[in-house]
N, C-alpha and C positions, 0 to 999 in steps of 0.2 A: 504494500500500500504506500502511496506517496501523499505528501501533504503540500498544498500550494497556499502560500500566504500572499494576500493582496493588500497593499497599503495605498489608501486614497487620500489625497490632500486637495482642499479647495482654496481658492483665493491666494492672497499674499502670505501664505504660511508654509513652513517647511518642517519636516520631521525626520530625525535620524533613525535608521534601521541598522542595528548592529547584529551581525551573525557570528556567534562564537567569539573567537579572539580577533577577528578581522576588524579593519577600520570601518566606521559607519558609512553607509550610503545615505545621502540626503535626498529625500523625495520632496519636491516643491510643487505647489499649485500655481506659482507665479507664471503669468503669461499664457495660461491655458483657459480656453473659453468655458470649460467645465472642469470636473474633477480630474486630476492627474492620478491615474491608477498604475501602480507598478507591481508586477508579480515577482515573487521570490520562490523559485522551485527548481528542480524537484528535491524534496527532502524525504528521506525514507523513514517510515515508522520505526522507532527504536534506535535511530542512529545517534541520538544524544545531542542533536543540534539545538542550540538555545538562541532565541531571538530576543533582543531588547529593542523595544519600539518606543520612541519619544524621549523627552517631552516635546510637544509642538511649540514652535516659536515663530514670531513674525519673520517674514522673508523680505528684507529691504533691498534685495538685489546685489548686495555686497558679498563677494566671494572671500571667504576667510581661509 
């Protein structure tokens, strides 16, 4: 069995998604007419993958 995780962000907000020990991937709604949805997959049931999602913060367009 696989698991698919979808993170969706609206408007001028962004949210970090951290998978295991990797650096976070930022998902932003800035510049999208509707929600920006990003899929993180495949992850297999029982593989021990841990996701940390958030916290959401304003996206002012400045890349840090």
